[in-house]
C-alpha positions as CSV (number, residue, x, y, z in Angstrom):
1,M,104.1,107.1,81.7
2,I,100.7,106.6,83.2
3,G,98.6,109.2,85.5
4,R,99.1,109.6,88.8
5,L,95.9,107.4,89.3
6,P,96.7,104.5,87.5
7,A,99.9,103.9,89.2
8,V,98.8,103.9,92.5
9,A,96.6,101.6,91.5
10,V,99.0,99.2,89.5
11,S,101.4,100.0,92.6
12,F,98.9,99.0,94.8
13,A,98.2,95.9,93.1
14,V,101.3,94.6,92.9
15,L,102.6,95.4,96.5
16,V,99.7,94.3,98.0
17,A,99.4,89.7,98.9
18,C,97.1,88.3,96.6
19,A,94.7,85.7,97.0
20,G,96.2,82.0,96.4
21,K,99.6,81.0,96.0
22,A,101.3,84.1,95.2
23,A,105.1,84.0,93.1
24,Q,108.0,83.7,95.4
25,P,112.0,85.8,94.7
26,V,114.5,84.1,92.4
27,S,118.0,83.8,92.7
28,I,120.0,86.5,91.4
29,D,123.2,85.9,89.7
30,T,125.3,89.1,89.4
31,R,126.9,87.5,86.7
32,N,124.3,86.4,84.0
33,D,121.6,89.0,85.0
34,A,121.0,92.2,83.6
35,C,118.2,94.7,84.5
36,A,115.0,94.8,83.1
37,W,114.4,98.0,82.8
38,C,118.1,99.5,82.2
39,R,119.4,96.9,81.0
40,M,122.9,97.4,83.4
41,A,124.1,93.8,84.6
42,I,123.1,94.1,88.1
43,S,126.0,94.0,89.9
44,D,125.7,94.7,93.7
45,T,122.3,92.6,95.1
46,R,121.8,94.9,98.4
47,F,119.7,97.1,95.7
48,A,118.1,94.8,93.5
49,A,114.3,94.2,93.1
50,Q,111.8,92.2,91.2
51,L,108.5,91.1,90.3
52,V,107.9,88.0,90.2
53,A,104.4,85.9,88.7
54,P,103.2,82.1,88.1
55,G,104.5,81.5,84.9
56,E,105.8,84.6,84.2
57,E,109.7,84.6,83.8
58,P,110.6,87.2,86.3
59,H,111.8,90.8,86.3
60,L,114.6,91.7,87.7
61,F,116.2,94.8,88.5
62,D,119.1,96.6,89.3
63,D,118.3,99.2,91.8
64,I,114.3,99.4,93.8
65,G,114.1,102.9,91.7
66,C,114.5,101.3,88.1
67,L,111.8,98.6,89.7
68,A,109.7,102.0,90.4
69,S,110.0,102.8,87.0
70,Y,108.9,100.0,85.6
71,L,105.7,99.9,87.5
72,R,104.5,104.0,86.2
73,S,105.1,102.6,82.6
74,T,103.2,99.6,82.6
75,R,99.5,99.6,82.2
76,A,98.8,95.7,83.1
77,L,100.9,92.9,85.0
78,P,100.3,89.7,84.7
79,P,97.4,88.4,88.1
80,R,99.5,87.4,91.0
81,A,102.2,89.2,90.3
82,A,104.7,90.3,93.3
83,A,107.3,92.0,93.9
84,Y,110.5,91.9,96.5
85,V,113.0,94.5,97.2
86,A,116.5,92.9,98.4
87,D,116.9,94.0,102.7
88,H,120.1,96.1,102.1
89,R,121.4,94.4,105.7
90,T,120.7,91.3,105.1
91,R,120.6,90.4,101.0
92,A,116.5,88.4,102.2
93,W,113.6,89.3,99.7
94,V,111.1,90.9,100.9
95,S,107.6,91.8,100.2
96,A,107.7,95.7,99.0
97,A,104.6,95.6,100.0
98,T,106.0,95.2,103.9
99,A,109.3,96.7,103.6
100,T,110.8,99.4,105.2
101,F,112.3,101.7,102.7
102,V,114.7,104.7,103.2
103,R,116.2,107.7,100.8
104,C,119.5,108.8,101.1
105,R,121.0,111.3,99.0
106,G,124.8,109.6,99.8
107,L,123.8,106.3,99.6
108,A,126.0,104.8,96.4
109,T,122.4,103.4,94.1
110,P,123.4,101.0,90.9
111,M,120.6,103.8,89.0
112,A,121.3,106.9,91.5
113,S,117.9,106.4,93.5
114,G,119.5,106.2,96.5
115,L,117.1,104.2,97.8
116,A,117.3,101.2,100.2
117,A,114.8,98.9,101.5
118,F,114.3,96.2,105.1
119,A,112.7,93.3,106.1
120,D,111.6,96.2,109.0
121,A,112.6,98.6,110.7
122,A,115.3,96.8,113.3
123,S,116.8,96.3,109.6
124,R,117.2,99.6,109.4
125,D,118.6,100.1,111.9
126,G,121.5,98.1,111.7
127,D,122.5,99.3,109.0
128,L,125.5,101.8,109.2
129,A,124.6,102.8,106.0
130,V,121.8,104.6,105.9
131,R,122.4,106.1,109.5
132,G,120.5,110.0,109.2
133,C,118.5,108.5,105.6
134,A,114.9,109.6,105.2
135,E,112.3,107.0,106.2
136,A,110.1,107.2,102.5
137,P,106.9,105.4,102.5
138,V,106.0,102.7,100.1
139,G,103.4,105.3,98.5
140,S,106.0,107.3,97.8
141,V,108.8,104.8,96.3
142,F,106.4,103.4,93.7
143,A,103.2,105.7,93.2
144,E,105.3,109.0,92.5
145,P,108.8,110.3,90.7
146,P,111.3,111.4,93.2
147,P,110.6,114.8,95.0
148,A,112.9,117.6,92.5
149,G,116.0,117.8,93.5
150,E,116.0,114.1,95.5
151,A,118.3,111.5,94.4
152,R,116.9,109.9,91.4
């Protein structure tokens, strides 16, 4: 695993909108696609995430926590890589850089991260499943491991 400062730099590089044409998210086939981190089938797209880059195969994830683990373990990413997360309520792809995240112990996520993402606060507030969940700043989601004792 890489140290905290490099992880922050890697996460920042992935999540910041890059100059030039950014790669766009791809559709997930729940019958055939598997997580690039844990290898589990991606069966619930409300918690899915992906890392895409021009000219590269997309890396798909069944849980936002799997994307976070992948980013913490990766030393180099392709140029103009972009991370996307599914809006838990609408299932629309949104940039991880601008998404609103929550961490909730009682939320049954595929790999028990307890993380859900939303396009914005209005989408989050319209989702009854995450009422009472704690907001999780993007830096805490991607740059650091989950706090001890919290959903992992």
